[in-house]
Backbone as JSON, one array per atom type, in Angstrom:
{
  "sequence": "XXXXXXXXXXXXXXXXXXXXXXXXXXXXXXXXXXXXXXXXXXXXXXXXXXXXXXXXXXXXXXXXXXXXXXXXXXXXXXXXXXXXXXXXXXXXXXXXXXXXXXXXXXXXXXXXXXXXXXXXXXXXXXXXXXXX",
  "N": [[0.84, -1.17, 0.0], [0.61, 2.18, -0.88], [1.89, 5.17, 0.57], [0.81, 8.42, 1.03], [1.62, 10.59, 2.6], [4.24, 10.33, 4.33], [5.58, 11.61, 6.48], [3.49, 12.84, 7.89], [2.21, 10.53, 8.7], [4.09, 9.48, 10.52], [4.05, 11.48, 12.51], [1.42, 11.2, 13.39], [1.52, 8.61, 14.44], [3.23, 9.06, 16.6], [1.67, 10.87, 18.1], [-0.62, 9.27, 18.67], [0.58, 7.17, 20.15], [1.5, 8.55, 22.39], [-0.9, 9.38, 23.5], [-1.81, 6.97, 24.46], [0.08, 6.47, 26.35], [2.45, 5.06, 25.72], [5.77, 3.73, 25.89], [7.48, 3.53, 23.72], [7.51, 3.88, 20.12], [7.07, 2.58, 16.83], [8.12, 3.24, 13.53], [8.25, 3.29, 9.94], [11.47, 3.63, 8.35], [13.01, 6.54, 6.95], [14.83, 9.11, 5.19], [13.92, 11.79, 5.51], [12.26, 11.53, 7.73], [14.17, 10.81, 9.62], [15.69, 13.18, 9.8], [13.76, 14.95, 10.86], [13.27, 13.68, 13.29], [15.79, 14.0, 14.43], [15.75, 16.77, 14.96], [13.61, 16.86, 16.78], [14.71, 15.39, 18.89], [16.94, 16.96, 19.51], [15.67, 19.3, 20.39], [14.49, 18.35, 22.67], [12.07, 16.94, 22.82], [11.72, 14.23, 22.43], [13.19, 11.22, 23.77], [15.03, 9.79, 22.27], [16.0, 7.98, 19.28], [16.28, 4.96, 17.38], [17.64, 3.19, 14.63], [16.33, 0.29, 13.35], [17.11, -2.7, 11.91], [15.86, -5.49, 10.35], [16.23, -8.8, 9.22], [15.07, -9.46, 6.03], [13.04, -7.61, 6.16], [11.8, -4.23, 5.89], [13.77, -1.4, 6.98], [13.25, 0.17, 10.2], [12.36, 2.85, 12.47], [12.77, 3.06, 15.91], [11.24, 4.88, 18.2], [11.85, 6.52, 21.17], [9.74, 7.74, 23.48], [9.13, 10.74, 25.43], [8.29, 11.61, 28.75], [6.99, 13.7, 31.35], [6.44, 13.86, 34.69], [4.38, 12.0, 34.27], [3.0, 13.12, 32.16], [2.9, 13.67, 28.6], [5.77, 14.92, 26.85], [5.34, 16.22, 24.49], [2.78, 18.27, 23.83], [1.16, 19.1, 21.75], [1.24, 18.18, 18.4], [1.53, 18.96, 15.11], [0.91, 18.69, 11.65], [1.91, 20.94, 9.2], [2.58, 21.73, 6.48], [1.24, 20.01, 3.85], [0.99, 17.28, 1.44], [-0.98, 18.13, -0.36], [-1.19, 20.82, 0.09], [1.23, 22.9, 0.19], [3.28, 24.76, 2.38], [5.18, 27.53, 2.45], [7.72, 29.74, 3.74], [9.36, 32.85, 4.02], [12.34, 33.92, 5.78], [11.79, 36.2, 7.35], [9.08, 35.99, 7.87], [8.64, 33.76, 9.43], [6.75, 31.61, 11.49], [5.87, 31.93, 15.0], [5.54, 29.52, 17.44], [3.17, 28.92, 19.85], [3.71, 31.35, 21.25], [6.52, 31.36, 21.19], [7.2, 29.24, 22.84], [6.92, 26.78, 21.65], [8.03, 24.81, 18.79], [8.74, 25.19, 15.37], [9.3, 23.08, 12.64], [11.4, 23.17, 9.89], [12.03, 22.61, 6.41], [14.78, 23.44, 4.77], [17.04, 24.99, 2.34], [19.48, 24.49, 3.53], [19.12, 22.22, 4.97], [17.06, 20.21, 7.26], [15.67, 21.89, 9.96], [15.1, 23.61, 13.13], [12.86, 26.41, 13.79], [14.17, 28.46, 15.16], [16.9, 28.02, 14.63], [16.82, 28.4, 11.89], [16.27, 31.11, 11.77], [18.65, 32.09, 12.89], [20.48, 31.32, 10.91], [19.49, 32.75, 8.86], [17.6, 31.83, 6.88], [14.84, 30.68, 5.0], [12.02, 28.44, 4.31], [10.18, 25.4, 3.68], [7.53, 24.84, 5.87], [7.34, 22.19, 7.84], [6.15, 20.97, 10.2], [4.6, 21.73, 13.39], [5.35, 21.92, 16.86], [4.38, 21.69, 20.2]],
  "CA": [[0.0, 0.0, 0.0], [1.41, 3.39, -0.93], [1.58, 6.17, 1.59], [0.93, 9.74, 0.43], [2.26, 11.53, 3.5], [4.97, 9.55, 5.33], [5.88, 12.42, 7.65], [2.22, 12.94, 8.61], [1.98, 9.22, 9.31], [4.97, 9.37, 11.68], [3.55, 12.38, 13.54], [0.2, 10.59, 13.92], [1.93, 7.48, 15.28], [3.74, 9.62, 17.86], [0.52, 11.43, 18.81], [-1.43, 8.16, 19.17], [1.33, 6.44, 21.18], [1.54, 9.35, 23.61], [-2.24, 9.35, 24.11], [-1.91, 5.69, 25.15], [1.21, 6.43, 27.29], [3.4, 4.03, 25.31], [7.15, 4.2, 26.04], [8.14, 3.55, 22.41], [6.67, 3.73, 18.93], [7.86, 2.14, 15.68], [7.69, 3.82, 12.27], [9.2, 2.97, 8.87], [12.61, 4.55, 8.27], [13.31, 7.32, 5.74], [15.78, 10.18, 5.53], [13.21, 12.98, 6.01], [11.82, 11.21, 9.09], [15.37, 10.86, 10.46], [16.05, 14.59, 10.03], [12.76, 15.52, 11.77], [13.52, 13.08, 14.6], [16.98, 14.67, 14.96], [15.33, 18.05, 15.51], [12.8, 16.58, 17.98], [15.63, 14.97, 19.95], [17.75, 18.14, 19.84], [14.83, 20.24, 21.13], [14.09, 17.74, 23.94], [10.7, 16.43, 22.81], [11.79, 12.76, 22.52], [14.44, 10.78, 24.39], [15.94, 9.38, 21.21], [15.48, 7.0, 18.34], [17.28, 4.03, 16.85], [17.28, 2.52, 13.38], [16.29, -1.16, 13.56], [17.09, -3.43, 10.64], [15.58, -6.91, 10.53], [16.47, -9.55, 7.99], [13.86, -9.71, 5.25], [12.03, -6.58, 6.38], [12.28, -2.87, 5.7], [14.25, -0.8, 8.22], [12.29, 0.98, 10.95], [12.86, 3.65, 13.57], [12.12, 2.86, 17.2], [11.3, 6.19, 18.84], [11.62, 6.48, 22.62], [8.99, 8.94, 23.82], [9.53, 11.38, 26.67], [7.2, 12.02, 29.62], [7.39, 14.46, 32.53], [5.38, 13.69, 35.69], [3.29, 11.24, 33.69], [2.41, 13.82, 31.01], [3.79, 13.66, 27.44], [6.56, 16.14, 26.59], [4.7, 16.86, 23.34], [1.36, 18.52, 24.08], [0.48, 19.19, 20.47], [2.12, 18.01, 17.25], [0.62, 19.21, 13.99], [1.49, 18.8, 10.31], [1.54, 22.23, 8.62], [2.65, 21.61, 5.03], [0.8, 18.67, 3.44], [1.2, 17.08, 0.0], [-1.97, 18.88, -1.12], [-1.08, 22.26, 0.37], [2.57, 23.2, 0.68], [3.36, 26.05, 3.06], [6.55, 28.05, 2.45], [7.82, 31.0, 4.45], [10.68, 33.47, 4.08], [12.84, 33.99, 7.16], [11.16, 37.3, 8.1], [7.69, 35.64, 8.18], [8.56, 32.47, 10.11], [5.78, 31.69, 12.6], [6.25, 31.55, 16.36], [4.59, 28.52, 17.92], [2.81, 29.1, 21.26], [4.47, 32.52, 21.73], [7.94, 31.03, 21.34], [7.42, 28.05, 23.67], [6.95, 25.63, 20.77], [9.03, 24.77, 17.72], [8.32, 24.84, 14.01], [10.38, 22.38, 11.95], [11.42, 23.61, 8.5], [12.93, 22.02, 5.43], [15.42, 24.58, 4.13], [18.16, 24.58, 1.47], [20.6, 24.07, 4.38], [18.71, 21.02, 5.71], [15.89, 20.28, 8.14], [16.07, 22.55, 11.2], [14.06, 24.3, 13.88], [12.66, 27.79, 13.36], [15.18, 29.33, 15.77], [18.14, 27.86, 13.86], [16.6, 29.01, 10.58], [16.43, 32.56, 11.96], [20.08, 32.33, 13.09], [21.17, 31.15, 9.64], [18.83, 33.65, 7.92], [17.11, 31.03, 5.76], [13.44, 30.26, 5.08], [11.79, 27.16, 3.66], [8.88, 24.76, 3.85], [7.21, 24.55, 7.27], [6.87, 20.81, 7.87], [5.25, 20.72, 11.32], [4.8, 22.56, 14.59], [5.3, 21.12, 18.07], [4.29, 22.45, 21.44]],
  "C": [[0.88, 1.24, 0.0], [0.94, 4.39, 0.11], [1.82, 7.55, 0.98], [1.71, 10.71, 1.29], [3.01, 10.78, 4.6], [5.29, 10.33, 6.6], [4.63, 12.6, 8.52], [1.88, 11.64, 9.32], [2.83, 9.07, 10.57], [4.45, 10.26, 12.82], [2.28, 11.83, 14.18], [0.53, 9.4, 14.82], [2.45, 7.97, 16.63], [2.59, 10.14, 18.71], [-0.32, 10.31, 19.44], [-0.73, 7.4, 20.29], [1.37, 7.23, 22.48], [0.17, 9.42, 24.28], [-2.43, 8.06, 24.9], [-0.77, 5.47, 26.14], [2.2, 5.3, 26.98], [4.83, 4.56, 25.48], [7.87, 4.34, 24.7], [7.12, 3.42, 21.3], [7.59, 3.39, 17.76], [7.25, 2.75, 14.43], [8.68, 3.43, 11.19], [10.28, 4.04, 8.74], [12.65, 5.27, 6.92], [14.2, 8.48, 6.16], [15.07, 11.42, 6.06], [12.72, 12.74, 7.44], [13.0, 11.29, 10.06], [15.74, 12.29, 10.78], [15.06, 15.25, 11.01], [12.97, 14.96, 13.18], [14.78, 13.66, 15.24], [16.61, 15.99, 15.61], [14.51, 17.84, 16.78], [13.68, 16.18, 19.17], [16.47, 16.16, 20.43], [16.97, 19.14, 20.69], [14.27, 19.65, 22.42], [12.67, 17.2, 23.97], [10.63, 14.91, 22.83], [13.13, 12.4, 23.17], [15.47, 10.43, 23.33], [15.25, 8.42, 20.27], [16.63, 6.14, 17.84], [16.75, 3.4, 15.58], [17.4, 1.02, 13.63], [16.17, -1.83, 12.2], [16.91, -4.91, 10.94], [15.76, -7.6, 9.18], [15.15, -9.84, 7.29], [12.76, -8.68, 5.42], [12.66, -5.21, 6.13], [12.78, -2.29, 7.02], [13.19, 0.09, 8.87], [13.04, 1.83, 11.96], [12.07, 3.29, 14.81], [12.33, 4.14, 18.0], [10.95, 6.04, 20.31], [10.99, 7.8, 23.04], [9.37, 9.46, 25.21], [8.29, 11.85, 27.44], [7.77, 12.78, 30.81], [6.23, 14.45, 33.51], [4.15, 12.99, 35.11], [2.62, 11.89, 32.48], [3.39, 13.8, 29.84], [4.53, 14.99, 27.3], [5.96, 16.92, 25.42], [3.22, 17.03, 23.66], [0.58, 18.5, 22.79], [1.51, 19.05, 19.36], [1.22, 18.04, 16.02], [1.4, 19.34, 12.69], [1.01, 20.1, 9.69], [1.48, 22.11, 7.1], [2.29, 20.18, 4.64], [1.08, 18.49, 1.95], [0.21, 17.87, -0.86], [-1.89, 20.38, -0.95], [0.27, 22.53, 1.01], [2.59, 24.61, 1.26], [4.83, 26.44, 3.14], [6.57, 29.4, 3.15], [9.24, 31.56, 4.33], [11.08, 33.66, 5.55], [12.15, 35.09, 7.96], [9.72, 36.98, 8.51], [7.56, 34.3, 8.89], [7.63, 32.58, 11.32], [6.43, 31.38, 13.94], [5.15, 30.62, 16.87], [4.41, 28.72, 19.42], [3.66, 30.21, 21.9], [5.93, 32.2, 22.02], [8.22, 29.82, 22.21], [7.51, 26.78, 22.83], [8.0, 25.78, 19.69], [8.34, 24.47, 16.4], [9.52, 24.18, 13.35], [10.28, 22.71, 10.47], [12.37, 22.75, 7.68], [13.5, 23.18, 4.62], [16.48, 24.09, 3.15], [19.39, 24.12, 2.26], [20.26, 22.85, 5.23], [17.49, 21.26, 6.56], [16.36, 20.85, 9.48], [14.88, 23.18, 11.89], [13.96, 25.75, 13.41], [13.72, 28.72, 13.96], [16.52, 29.23, 15.03], [18.01, 28.49, 12.48], [16.75, 30.52, 10.68], [17.91, 32.92, 12.13], [20.83, 32.28, 11.77], [20.56, 31.99, 8.53], [18.36, 32.92, 6.66], [15.66, 30.64, 6.02], [13.28, 28.9, 4.4], [10.38, 26.68, 3.88], [8.66, 24.42, 5.32], [6.59, 23.16, 7.33], [5.84, 20.57, 8.96], [5.53, 21.69, 12.45], [4.55, 21.68, 15.81], [5.24, 22.05, 19.26], [4.15, 21.49, 22.59]]
}
Protein backbone atom coordinates (compact mmCIF):
# COMPACT_ATOMS: atom_id res chain seq x y z
CA UNK A 1 0.00 0.00 0.00
CA UNK A 2 1.41 3.39 -0.93
CA UNK A 3 1.58 6.17 1.59
CA UNK A 4 0.93 9.74 0.43
CA UNK A 5 2.26 11.53 3.50
CA UNK A 6 4.97 9.55 5.33
CA UNK A 7 5.88 12.42 7.65
CA UNK A 8 2.22 12.94 8.61
CA UNK A 9 1.98 9.22 9.31
CA UNK A 10 4.97 9.37 11.68
CA UNK A 11 3.55 12.38 13.54
CA UNK A 12 0.20 10.59 13.92
CA UNK A 13 1.93 7.48 15.28
CA UNK A 14 3.74 9.62 17.86
CA UNK A 15 0.52 11.43 18.81
CA UNK A 16 -1.43 8.16 19.17
CA UNK A 17 1.33 6.44 21.18
CA UNK A 18 1.54 9.35 23.61
CA UNK A 19 -2.24 9.35 24.11
CA UNK A 20 -1.91 5.69 25.15
CA UNK A 21 1.21 6.43 27.29
CA UNK A 22 3.40 4.03 25.31
CA UNK A 23 7.15 4.20 26.04
CA UNK A 24 8.14 3.55 22.41
CA UNK A 25 6.67 3.73 18.93
CA UNK A 26 7.86 2.14 15.68
CA UNK A 27 7.69 3.82 12.27
CA UNK A 28 9.20 2.97 8.87
CA UNK A 29 12.61 4.55 8.27
CA UNK A 30 13.31 7.32 5.74
CA UNK A 31 15.78 10.18 5.53
CA UNK A 32 13.21 12.98 6.01
CA UNK A 33 11.82 11.21 9.09
CA UNK A 34 15.37 10.86 10.46
CA UNK A 35 16.05 14.59 10.03
CA UNK A 36 12.76 15.52 11.77
CA UNK A 37 13.52 13.08 14.60
CA UNK A 38 16.98 14.67 14.96
CA UNK A 39 15.33 18.05 15.51
CA UNK A 40 12.80 16.58 17.98
CA UNK A 41 15.63 14.97 19.95
CA UNK A 42 17.75 18.14 19.84
CA UNK A 43 14.83 20.24 21.13
CA UNK A 44 14.09 17.74 23.94
CA UNK A 45 10.70 16.43 22.81
CA UNK A 46 11.79 12.76 22.52
CA UNK A 47 14.44 10.78 24.39
CA UNK A 48 15.94 9.38 21.21
CA UNK A 49 15.48 7.00 18.34
CA UNK A 50 17.28 4.03 16.85
CA UNK A 51 17.28 2.52 13.38
CA UNK A 52 16.29 -1.16 13.56
CA UNK A 53 17.09 -3.43 10.64
CA UNK A 54 15.58 -6.91 10.53
CA UNK A 55 16.47 -9.55 7.99
CA UNK A 56 13.86 -9.71 5.25
CA UNK A 57 12.03 -6.58 6.38
CA UNK A 58 12.28 -2.87 5.70
CA UNK A 59 14.25 -0.80 8.22
CA UNK A 60 12.29 0.98 10.95
CA UNK A 61 12.86 3.65 13.57
CA UNK A 62 12.12 2.86 17.20
CA UNK A 63 11.30 6.19 18.84
CA UNK A 64 11.62 6.48 22.62
CA UNK A 65 8.99 8.94 23.82
CA UNK A 66 9.53 11.38 26.67
CA UNK A 67 7.20 12.02 29.62
CA UNK A 68 7.39 14.46 32.53
CA UNK A 69 5.38 13.69 35.69
CA UNK A 70 3.29 11.24 33.69
CA UNK A 71 2.41 13.82 31.01
CA UNK A 72 3.79 13.66 27.44
CA UNK A 73 6.56 16.14 26.59
CA UNK A 74 4.70 16.86 23.34
CA UNK A 75 1.36 18.52 24.08
CA UNK A 76 0.48 19.19 20.47
CA UNK A 77 2.12 18.01 17.25
CA UNK A 78 0.62 19.21 13.99
CA UNK A 79 1.49 18.80 10.31
CA UNK A 80 1.54 22.23 8.62
CA UNK A 81 2.65 21.61 5.03
CA UNK A 82 0.80 18.67 3.44
CA UNK A 83 1.20 17.08 0.00
CA UNK A 84 -1.97 18.88 -1.12
CA UNK A 85 -1.08 22.26 0.37
CA UNK A 86 2.57 23.20 0.68
CA UNK A 87 3.36 26.05 3.06
CA UNK A 88 6.55 28.05 2.45
CA UNK A 89 7.82 31.00 4.45
CA UNK A 90 10.68 33.47 4.08
CA UNK A 91 12.84 33.99 7.16
CA UNK A 92 11.16 37.30 8.10
CA UNK A 93 7.69 35.64 8.18
CA UNK A 94 8.56 32.47 10.11
CA UNK A 95 5.78 31.69 12.60
CA UNK A 96 6.25 31.55 16.36
CA UNK A 97 4.59 28.52 17.92
CA UNK A 98 2.81 29.10 21.26
CA UNK A 99 4.47 32.52 21.73
CA UNK A 100 7.94 31.03 21.34
CA UNK A 101 7.42 28.05 23.67
CA UNK A 102 6.95 25.63 20.77
CA UNK A 103 9.03 24.77 17.72
CA UNK A 104 8.32 24.84 14.01
CA UNK A 105 10.38 22.38 11.95
CA UNK A 106 11.42 23.61 8.50
CA UNK A 107 12.93 22.02 5.43
CA UNK A 108 15.42 24.58 4.13
CA UNK A 109 18.16 24.58 1.47
CA UNK A 110 20.60 24.07 4.38
CA UNK A 111 18.71 21.02 5.71
CA UNK A 112 15.89 20.28 8.14
CA UNK A 113 16.07 22.55 11.20
CA UNK A 114 14.06 24.30 13.88
CA UNK A 115 12.66 27.79 13.36
CA UNK A 116 15.18 29.33 15.77
CA UNK A 117 18.14 27.86 13.86
CA UNK A 118 16.60 29.01 10.58
CA UNK A 119 16.43 32.56 11.96
CA UNK A 120 20.08 32.33 13.09
CA UNK A 121 21.17 31.15 9.64
CA UNK A 122 18.83 33.65 7.92
CA UNK A 123 17.11 31.03 5.76
CA UNK A 124 13.44 30.26 5.08
CA UNK A 125 11.79 27.16 3.66
CA UNK A 126 8.88 24.76 3.85
CA UNK A 127 7.21 24.55 7.27
CA UNK A 128 6.87 20.81 7.87
CA UNK A 129 5.25 20.72 11.32
CA UNK A 130 4.80 22.56 14.59
CA UNK A 131 5.30 21.12 18.07
CA UNK A 132 4.29 22.45 21.44
